[in-house]
N, C-alpha and C positions, 0 to 999 in steps of 0.2 A: 884784180884783173882775171884772175885764172878761176875764180868764182864765179864771177859774171860769164865768161866764157862756157863754163860748166853748166849754168843755169841755161844759158842759150841751148845747147847741145842738148840737153836734157828736154826741154819742151818741143824742140823739132824733131825729137825721137816720139814724144808723146803723140805729137801729130800725126808722124808719119805711120806708126803702127797701125793704129784705126783704119787709114786708107789703104795700107798693102792688103789687110785683112779684107776689106770690101772688094777689093781687084781680084783676091782669090777665090771668093765664093763663087760657087755654081750660078750660072745666069738663071737657072729654073727656081733658085730660092731668090734672088735679087728681084727677078719679075713677080714671083709671089708675094715679097715683102711691099712692090710698087701698088700692086693691085688692093692688097689690104689699106695701106695708106689711102689711094684714092676713094675706097669704098667707105672707108671710116669719115673721109671729109666731105662727104656727100649724100650721108643718112644723117636721120635722127632730126637736130635742131637745123641741121644745114641742108635738108632735102630738097628745098626750092634752088641749090645752086646748079649752076650750069657747068656742065663736067668741062668743056674745052675752055671755058673761061677760069678754071682753078688753075692758081701758081702752085708750083711746087711748095714753096714757101710757106703758103696758106694751108696747103694739107698738112706740112709737117707740124704748124703750130694748133692745127685743128685735132690732128693726132696727138699730142700733148697736151691739149687741154679735156680731151677726152678719157685719159686716164689710161690709155694702151700702154 
């Protein structure tokens, strides 16, 4: 039972650390990163994408597929 509790605690910590770091980043860096992801998701083979119709999940998937 203690082992299970420690595993749960460890996974919770692993989830919270990146979120905490993201909230501590300066707004200008987060803004720049968002612009880079949106630009990468609407160029190249996706150049016909209408930007207002692009979802965040699609943009992140395209960023991952493009190898950035």
